[in-house]
N, C-alpha and C positions, 0 to 999 in steps of 0.2 A: 112224665116223656124222656126221653135218655136225653144227656146234653148230646151235644151236635159238636162230632169230632173236628181239632185245631188240623189243617193242613198244612204242610211243613213240605219241604223240595232237599230231597236228598240225590249230591252226586256222587259216583264213585270216579275213585283217582288211584294211580299210582303205576307205577314202570310197567314198559310192555309185557306182557306173556306173566302177568305177576298172577292172575287168574279173577279181573275183574267180571266180565264175560259173567265165565260160568259160573261165578258163585252169587250176581244180581242173578242170573236166571233161574237157578237152584231155590234161592230162598223166594223170591216168587212161584215158583210149580212147588215148593212144601208147603208156603201160604194159600194154594186152592188158585191159584187166578190162572190158572194154566192145566189146561186136561190133561188127563195122563196120555191118550192117544196123539195127541200132539206131538209131545216128547217122544213117544213110541219112534212118533215118523221118523222125528229130527234122527236118533240114535241107529235109523237105517239110512238115512244118507250122509251120515260120517260115516259108517263103516265104509259104503262104498269109496270113500275116499282116503280110507287108511286114517280118521283121522274120528275113531269113536269119543278121546275126551271132550271131543267139543258138540256134545249135544245140548250140554245145558248153554255153550254161549251163544249156537246158533236162535235159541227165543231171542236174544237180540241184535246178533251180528245177522241180517239177512241181505244185505248186498254179498251177490258173486266176488267181488275182489278181496271182501272182507273173511266168505267163508276158503277162496283160496289162499289166500296170503295169511289168515288164520293171527287176523291184527282188527280191531276195531278204527275204524276209520270215520265216522259220524258218529255225533252224539243220538241217542234214542231213548227215549220217553217211557217209561213204564208205569202203572200206579198198584199200589196195597193196601193196607189197612193192620193197626197194633191194634194192641187194648186202648192206647189211646191219641195214637195220630191217623189222619188220611196221608198218607204218602207218595208222593212221586218221584222214581227214580232216575237217575240221570245217568247212563251210563256213556261214557268220555274215553275218548283213546287215549291211547299210553306210549302214542309211538311220539317221537321229538317231532316228527313230519308233518304232523297234525295238529300240532299245539294249539292254531287256533281256534280248531274246536271244540277243544277242552275248554281252553277262556271264554270260552262263547258259554259252554254248557253249566259252568264255575260259577260265573258271574249271577248265577238263574238260582240258586242252591243257599238253603238256610243254615245244612249241615255236611260236613266231608266225611265219607267212608275211604282211608286210604288203606289200601290190599298191599301186602308186603309178600315177598317170593320167600318163605322160610326154607327152601332150599340151598343145600352145598353149592355155594357157585350164584345162585342164584340172589338172594338178598343182597350177596356183594356188588355184583353187578347195579340193581337198584339201586343202591348209595350213590352208586360212582355213574349212573344216570339219571331218570325224570324224578326218584323219589323226591328230593330233597326241593328241586324247581317246584312239581305239582305242590307238595306241602304251602312251600313260601307264595306261588300264584295263588292258592287259595287262600292265606292268609288277608293276602294284597288286599284281593278282590270280597274283603269282607265278610268272608266263611269264617265264624272264630267261635266253632266248636265242630271238635273231630273225634271218629271211632276209628281206632286203628285198628288192621287185624292179619295177625300173623298167619298166612295159608298155607296149604298143601301141607300140613303138620303130619298130615300121612305118606308123604315121602320124603322125612328128615331120618335121619340115619342116626341111631336106630327109632321104628317110626313114634310118632307123637311123642317127640323128644323133648325132657321138660328144660334137660341145660339146652337146648338151642334155642327154646322160647326165652332164658335165663337171657341166655348170650343175646341174641336180640335187644329184646327189652333195654336193657343198657345200653346200648348202643342209637337206637331208635329215641329213646325217653329225652338224653339230653338237644340232640339234632331239632325235636320237635316243640322242645321249651326253647330252644334261642329263635326260633321261626318267629312263637310268641301264643303257643298253644301250651292251657294246663289245665293237669289232670285228667288228662287221657285215658279212657280205660283202652287196654291191647288186649285182645280176644285171640286165643287159636284157634281157628278152624281148619276144616276143609272144606273148599267150596264144592268139590269132586265127589266126594263122599257122602256130605251133608256134616259134616262133627261140628257143633256148637251152633249150628246157623239158628234151630227155633229150637232144640231141649239140648239138655246138659247130655254130654258124650262120653260112655264110661271108656273111653280110649282115652279123654283128659280128663279122668278123673281127678289128678292132680291141683286140678287150675278150681279155683272158688270164686271167680269175678261171675259176669253178667256174659250169660249168651249173646249173639250180633241181637237179637230180636228183643233184645230185652235190655241193652243199651239205645238201642232207637230209643226206646221210652223212656230211659232215663234223660234225651236231652232235651234242654231247660225251653217253653216255648217261646219263640223270638219274640219278639217288638215287631209290631208292626203299624207301621206310619199314616193311620189313613185320616190325619186329619191335617195334611198339607194336601198340595195340587197335586193331581194326577200327572205320572210322569209312567210312561210303558217303554220300554226301550224292542226295540222289533229285532226278533231273532228268525223270522223268515216270512214270507210272502209268499201263499198262494190262491192261486186262481182254481177254483172248483165249479164245474160245468152243473147248472142248474142252481149255482148260489150266488157264486160271481168272486169277487177279492176277499181274503182271510188271509188278514196280516196275526204272527201269532208271536206273544214276548210275557214277560213277566209285569205284574201290575208292582214297581217297586214301591210309590206314595200314592194314598187319595185310595179311590173307589173308580169302579167301570159299571156304569150301569145302558140296558139298552136306552135309548132315543136321544142319548146325549152325542153334544156334536162336539167331533175332536178336529185338533190342528195337529198335522204333521210337521214337525221339523226334521231336516231344514229346507225344506220346499215353500211349507205355508201350506199348505192346499189342506181344505177341510169338508169333513163328511159327518151323514149321522153314521152312529152306529143301529144296525138294525137288527142286530140279535149276538149274545155272548155263549160261548163252549166253552168247556173243562172235559178234557177227557168224553168227547162226543158227546155231551149233555148239557143241557142250553142249562144255565143259570142266572136268575134274578140280578144278581151284584158281584163281581169280583173285586176281590179285597187286595192289599198287597201281601205278595208271596205266592198268588195264583199266576200258575201258569195258564195259558187263555189264548181261543180263536176269537176275535169277531170279525162280523161281515159289516162291511163298509160299503160306498157306490164309491169307487175310484179305482180307476185300470191299476192294475197289477203292476205296468211297468214302470210309474207313479213313484214306487215305495221300494225303498232297498233295504236290506242288513244294518244295524247304526241307526236307523232313525227314531225319531222321540216323537210318541204320540203324549197328546195333554187334552185338557178339556180346554173349549174353547175362550170359556167366557172365567176363567179360574187362570191366572197367569200362565199362559201358555205357552210352552221352552219355543225356542230362538235359534238360530245356528249362531254358534263362537265365531267374531272377527278374530280374538286371542285372547289367550289365558297365561297366568300367574298362579303356578308352580312350586311348591316345595319337595323336592326330589332328591331320594336319598340313591347314590351310583353304590354297585351291589357286585358288580362282574365284571367291570370293563377292561378290557386288556390294554388299552391305552389313554388315548388325552381326550375329553370331550371339549369342544371349542366352541365360538358360535357360528353357526351353520351347519352342526350336525344334525342330520335328518333320520330318524329313524322308525322304528311301526310304537304307533303305542296305541295298546289296548284297554279302552274304557267302555264299562257294562257289553254291548253285544258289537262297538263298533273297532276297527281294526283301521285307523288309518295314517298314515304319512304323517311326523309333527317335526315341523322344524324348529331349532332352539333358536328364534333370534335373537336371544340378549342372554347373556348370564350377567343377573343382576348384584345377587352378593352371593359370598357362601358364609355358611353359616355355622354355630356348635349344635350338634346334633341331640346332646343332651340339655340343654338352656333356651337353646334358639336363639341367643346372643349371632349378632354378624360379628365374622371376623375379617372378611376382607370386601371393600366393596368392587367390583366391576373384577372379579380374578378374570386375568385369560386362558384359564382352564380349569374342570375338573376331574379328579380319577377316583379310581373306586376307594373306597371308603368317607366320602366326601358331602358333603349336603349341602345343597344352597337354592337358592330362591331364582327359580326359570322363566320368562318370559318365552310364549309358544305360539305360534302360528301355523294351524293345518294347513296341510297341502291341497284337501277335499272339502269338500262342504263338512260340519261335523257339531253335535252336539251335547254340549257337556254343562255341568253347574257346580258351583261351590260345594266345598266337602259338608260346609257347615251346616249347608241348606240342605241338599240333599246327597246324602253319603254312598249313595249305590253310583250316581252321576258323578263325582266327583274324586274317585281313585281310580288309578291306571298303574298300568306295568308295563313295563318300556323295554321292546327286543329288535337287537339285532343277533347278525349272525347265529340265527338256530337259538337265543338262550335269552334268557333274561338281566338285562345290563341296568337296572334300574325299576324304582316302585317311586309313588308318590300317590301326593291329593294335590287338588287343586283348591287354593287360596279364591280368587277372583277371577272375575268372566267379563271381557270386553265384548256387549252383542251386537251383530247387526241388528240396525232396523231393518222390519220384516217388509214396513209401505216402501219404505226407499229401493228398497234391493227388489221388488216388485214390479216398481215403476220404471227402474234402471233398464231392467229384463222387458217390460213393454218398449220401453223406449229407443231401446235398441235393438229390439226385432222390426220398430216400422221405420226405423232410422235405416236399418239394412235394406229392407226394402223397397224405399223411398230412391235407394241409391243404385238399388239393380233395376227401376224404373225409369230414373234417371239414363243410366249408360245404355240402357234397352232402346230410348227414344233416341239418343244420341246416333247411335249405331242403327238406325232405320235412315234416318236423316241424311245419315255419312255414305249409305247405302243410296237411296235414289238421288242425291249429288252428283255421287261419283258415274251413278249408270246415265242419268242425265245429260253430264258432257261427255261421256266415251260416244253417247247416239248423236247431240251434237256433231261433235269431232267426224266421227264415219259418214254423216250427213255433208258436212262442207266437205271432205276431205272426195268425196266422191262424184259432188256437183263440180269441184275444180279439176276434177279427171277428167269429167263429160264434157265440160266445155272448153277443155283443152284439146280432148281427139276431135271435139267437131270440130274447132277452128283449125286446127294441121290436117285434119281427113284429108284435106284437099290439095296440099299444099308438099309432104309426104310419101312415100314411099308403101308398101303393102309392108314390109319387114319394119319401118319406123313404127305403125300403128301396132302391130305384133308386141313389139316392143314395150308400146307404152300400158298394154292391155295385160300382160305379166306382168309388168311392175305394178298395176293398177290389183290385181292378183295377192301379189305379195303382201300389199299392205294391206288387203282387206284381212288377209291372214294373220295378220298379226294385231289386226285390231282385236280380232275375233278372241285370239289367245289371250290377250290384255284382260278384257271381259271376263273371260273363264274366270281366270287366278282371282282377279278382282272381287269374283262373288261367289268364287269357295273361300278364301279367307274370311269375307264378311259372314257366310252358313259359319264356319268354324267358330269363329268368336262368338257367336250368338250359341250355338250347342254348346261351347266348355262355361258361359257366361250361365244359361239355363242349369249346365249340371250344377256348379258352386250352386246354383239358387236353392236347389232340391235337396245337396249334401246340408248345407245351412239348416231348413226343413227336418232334417231327419236329425241332425243330433238337438236340437231343441226337441222333437217329439220321436221318442224310439219309438217303434212298429210295437211291440209287446214284450211283455217281460219275460217269455222263456230265451225270445233274442236278447233282453240286455240284460241276460244271467250268463250265456255263450259269450257276450262280447266284453266279460271280463276276462276271458281265455284268450281273448287277441291279443297277437303283439303285430305291430304295423312294421314293414319292411325294414323302415329307416331306425329303429328302437334293437334291431338286431344283430348283433356286434361281433358275431362270428363270421370266418371270411374261409374259403379255401387253405387262405396260407395256414392258418392256425392250427390245421391239421395235418401232422408230419404222416405222408409216405401218401398210399390207399389212391395212387395216381386215375387206375384202370378204373377204378370206381368214383371219382369226380367224372372220369371223360363219360362213362357208363349215365350217370345224371346229370351230366348236360345235355346229353344226348334226348333223354327220357322227359326232362323238364326243362330246364331253362331255351331247348330250340323253339318250344312249338309256345313259350308265352311272348319269346324276344322276336319270333319271323311266324306270325301265323297264318301268314296269307299262304304256305308252303304247304299247308295244312288243311285249304280247302278244299270246295268240291268234291266230287264221286270217285277220287282216286283212293287208291293203298295207304297213300298215306294219312292217320288220324293222328290226331292227339292223346298220350299216355293219361289214362284216368288212373290208374296206381301203380303201385311202386312199391315194393316189398324189401325191405335190407334185415337181412338173420343171421345170426352167428353167434359165437360168446358172447360174455357180459365182458364189456369195458373195451370192447374194439371199435368205438367214435360213431355208431349208429346215430345216436340223437343231435353230435355235435355233426354232421354229415347233415343230418335235413335242418338245421338252423344255416348252415350255410349254405343250401342250397336254395333256399328263401331269402336269403340275404343275396347272395351273387343276383339271382332273376329279378328283386325287386318287389315278388310279391306278401301279402299277407299271411301268417303265422297264425294257424289255429291249434293249438294244443288241448288235444284229448283225451279224458279218462274215464273209466267208469263211473266214477264218484260225481262228471263232468256229465252226464247221460241220466244215469239210474236217479231213481225220488223212490222215497215210499209210499206216495200217494201214485193211484191207479191212475196211466193212460197221460202220466207227467211227463215221463222216459220217453215217450215216442212225440208229445211236442217240444219236448225239447231237439230230438233230432233232427225233424225238420225246421224248427230255428236254427239251428245250429246249419245245415246247408242255406236255407235263405242270409241267415248271415254272411258266408264263404259267399253267395253269387253278388251280394250286396259290393265287397272291397274286392271281390274279384281283381287281378289272376290275384288265387288262396291255394294253399296248403296248409289242408288239414293229414296235422303229427299225430299219429296214434302208434303210444312209448307202451308193449307189452302189450300189442293188440289180441292177441291169445286169453287173455281173462277174459276179453269185449265180445271177440268176434271166435268163440269158441265153438267147436261141433254140437250143432241140432241136434244132435241123439245123447246128449249127457243127460245123468242119473238124473242130477241136481236141478234142472234146468228145468223152469216153469214157464206157465204160457206169456206171463208178461216179457221176461229176459225174452224170449223169444219173436214175440209181437216185433220188441226194439232193433232184433238182431235185422229180421225180416223189412222193415221200415228205413233202415241204415244203408241194406244192400239196394231196396226201390229208390232212394235217393239217389245214391253215387253210379251205380250202372245198372239199371233198369227202368219200368214204365215210368216212374216220376222222373228221371234225369232228363236234361234238355243236351241235346248234342254239340251246341255253342258254348255252354258253359266251363270259365276257363280255373278249375275247380279239381285239384289233384291232389287224390288220398296216398301221405307219405306214410308208411307202418314201420316199426321196427320188435323185432320179438326175438327171446332165447331159444323161442320153443316150437318153431312152425308149424311143425309138427302134429299139433292141436289146434289147426287153424277147422273151419269149415270147408269144405270143398267148393263151395258156391265162392267163399270169398277168393277162395285159392285164385280160382276162375279170372275176378275180376280182378286182381294184381297181374299185370300184363306183364313188367319184370316185376323178375324175382332175383334179386344178388344177395350175394353171399358174402359177408363180411368176415374173414377169417382170420385170427391170431396173422402179428405180420412177422417175416421172414426177417433174418439178418438185417438183410441191408435195409428191407422199413426200418425195424429197430433201430439203426445208426440214423437214420434221416429222422423220425418221431424226436429221438433222442438230443438231436442236434435241435431240432425247434423249441424241445421244450428248456434245454438250455440257454436257446438264444439271448434273451432279455435279462440274464443272469452273471456276474461274472464269476469265470471260473479259469483254470489253468492246470496245464499238465496231464489234460481227459483222454487215454486212448478211448476214441471211442467206439472202435474194429473190436478192442478188448473185449469192452462194455455189451456190445452187441451182443457177441457169442455168449459172456459172463448170463444175460438173460433169456434165454430159450427159454419159448413157451410164456414169456411176459405177453399179456395183452396191452392195447394202449394205454387203459388206467393205472393197470400195473405198475408201468415204466412211469408216468406223471407222479406216483405214489414213489417210489422209489426216490426219483429225485429230488421230493417234497422232503423225506427224511433224510436226505445229504444234506440239504440245509439246514438241516437244526444243528446239524453237527458245528457247525460254524458258529451257530448261536449259541451253543451251549459251552462253548469255548469263551464266547462274550459275556454270558453269568458267571461264568466262574472269573473269570481276567477282574469284573466289576465287583464281585463278594471280595476277593481278595484288595483290591483299589480300597476299597470304603474299610475295611479294615486298618490297614495301613495310613490311611487319612483320621482314623480315629485315635491313633496311635501315638501322631504328629500332633494331634489337637491340643492330647493330655500333655506333650511334651513342652507347647507351647506355652501353654496355658500354668503353667508352672515355672516358667521364667519371670519375672517382676517385671523384668523392662520389655518386654512381649511386646512389641509394635504390632500395626496393623499389617506393615508390610511381611513381616513372617508368615503372616494368613492367607495371604494373597497367595503364597506360593503352592499352597493346596487347594488351588480353585479346579474342577472339573476342567478336565480334556475333550478335545472330540474324539469319538471314537468311532469305527463302524466294521462290520462285517469284513470279515478277509472272505475271496475268494474260493470257489470251491475246488478240490481235487482230489485227484484218481481213489487216495486213499478213505476220505469221505464216502464215494460212491460204494466201496466196495464193504465196510459198515455198513452202510442201509441196505445192501443185496443180503447181508447175512441176518437183514430183522426183515425185510420185505420176501416174501412168499409167493408165485405163481396164483391169481386167485383160481385158476381153473385149470384141470386136467385137460392138457394135448389130445394123450392120445387114451383118454377115459371114456365109458361109456356113451355119456351125451356127445362128445365131440364125432364117434363114429353114427350118432344116430343124424347128426348134422350132413355130415358127410354124404350117407344114404340118402337124407331128401334132396337133397345138392342135386344128387345124381337122376332121384326122380323127376324133381319141378324147379330144378334154378335154371340159372346161365348157363352153361355149359355142361350140363348135367349129359350121363349117359340115354337118356331118354325111357330107359327099359323098366316100363309098371306091372311087370306080372308079379309084383307081391306085393303092389301098394296099398291090398284092400288090408292088410298084416297092419297098417297104421290105425286102421279106424274102426277092428272090431272090439 
């Protein structure tokens, strides 16, 4: 009987556009895992979009946004077999904006394939970009075996150049050795042409090493700690119709079997495993290293990425209260002090963690303590730090569970530190559950008590008012009867009028008290419902969308932060803020109705996104930022559910602004050749919920969108944008206003804003901000030069002092550091910056002409001459 092959996980990493998806897709195709007809179909679709070279990449990049932008956004899993291994390949994104997804995929891998662009300029851009950081992240996350591929050898000069390969090896090997990788095979390949993927290529006959497939078979079999208690960090959670909740993750330690009772930390929920599957095939046991999905009887909304599943009967995982870590600061521009709160990536969890206490600074080599309770740490320092998670988080000591005890610290979109966990203080699960139950019971009892007091107060006030009315009425009746015989008709009429006035006053007072009491009851009931909703979210899809929700009080952008654009601000206030602040003006059957859709279009960098945030802040509305990655899913039917959850959540936190940046990538024309039925259903569902059969007239939901290419929008979508506002390049007067706004908080002198606005003809708001930032670095450069010169003089003076035998401490005190600061910006700084920063958009180019034509056809203030409108959609 043939020996069962070992299962391993391989992650493909590297700088953006290095050819990771193309190489992976072509390798899978050559191994027979993809039918030839599928590749032919993808080749036709790619040709229609003038992207013929993407046919293999589209095997893995299936999202519309991924295909349009030509970059991988989310991780994708595929499988293939070699002579030695059953491989699960993880295609990770290379763009720095999606580094969190790359970390999630890398944390589940046994080996990494680092893909390098060998072309002139491509290799250098990668080394200055994400290549080094990806290698450091992989090693930090426990991936201790690596294969390096020099891709695009068919595009070197000359083709398949041995000299270029040798040059790259000489630069890459020291870099990877410094990270910690030794004995790395560096394979020259062409991912698109297929050279050296499986068979040796005659184009690379000078290379005598293994092919990529042979290098994979040379990987050492990873150690599998199956004797330890079970730990499965959750990568994702799905709700599948007819099956139920299916969490997905990699078994790090222990084993998973159907029938086992699991505990999910940090919630403490328990559930029995009904079945276990890997690559859609049921298995009887999952061992360490297996990426599996398992069916449990738990609501999907109660589980999240980053939770850890463990055996309830064998040392179950528990939420961490705080933990102590050994941290190496690798790349931080300043000083790290107590209270610093960056993002910590540990297994599949990405949570902000507070550096509560800098316990000590230690020597990186010996581990000996250098300084107790240091005031700060800087790049190159190593320290022991006490950390407190800002949200529930599950970690373990590195000595017991290495995959759950190593981490990466990120800030400013870059890795600033790495480390391992030495000790963990865990929360008491029983105490946490009891405290939560007691808190809920206490809240309910307090609400009941306040409700009872309110009812009693209403009864008391009502009784007193009624009695007062009766007493007053009786007194007036008696007075009228006694005086009727004594006074004239005029006196009688006067008393009757006076009685009527008192009666009206009493009735008005009673109505006021009753209205206030009813409103208080309604507010109290609403608070109770909000408390219950926070404890028990409606569904898993809404919980996923909830992560994109930004409450109005957390948006820090105001109209005053945006220079110029006064006419556009006025239009947005009229379309968005007025219906939200004065809804009574828009009720009834008249023509005034709230606007449900506003489109901001124009060149990039003109402030469309900032306008959206400012209008949400100024109007007090909740802000939901939506992108294709928020809605789309690789599971059939889930994207439509995400759309329904989006509008359900928007209604719950109304008034709400749903903001869609680059809306053309999500709601483009439905006649597109690459569009499939799933994408079309998502568009139809979105339009129905927005303004169709499924929308409600009283919903305070406004869809605010921005795009640089409005001519790619579907006509049904254009119809739903009742206001279509063009945000063009700023005029000279507006550029002057923007520059004054940008420099308002910085010291400057002798700056001629009129001259500066004339110099920057054709610049967008983003270009002007880049110009000011570049100018600010001129002063910083002078300061850096001054500090270097000062250190040189200080060193020379210290050497002179040491030569003198009778040198006293007073002599050295003369060389103390002086307090220095940046000088104000001046006009010369702005001129130097102007030579470095050019306009990013052609003010008289073809794209600007198309935007003007579209504005004439559809925008506000356009000519409305639509005789030639069909030319945009043919």
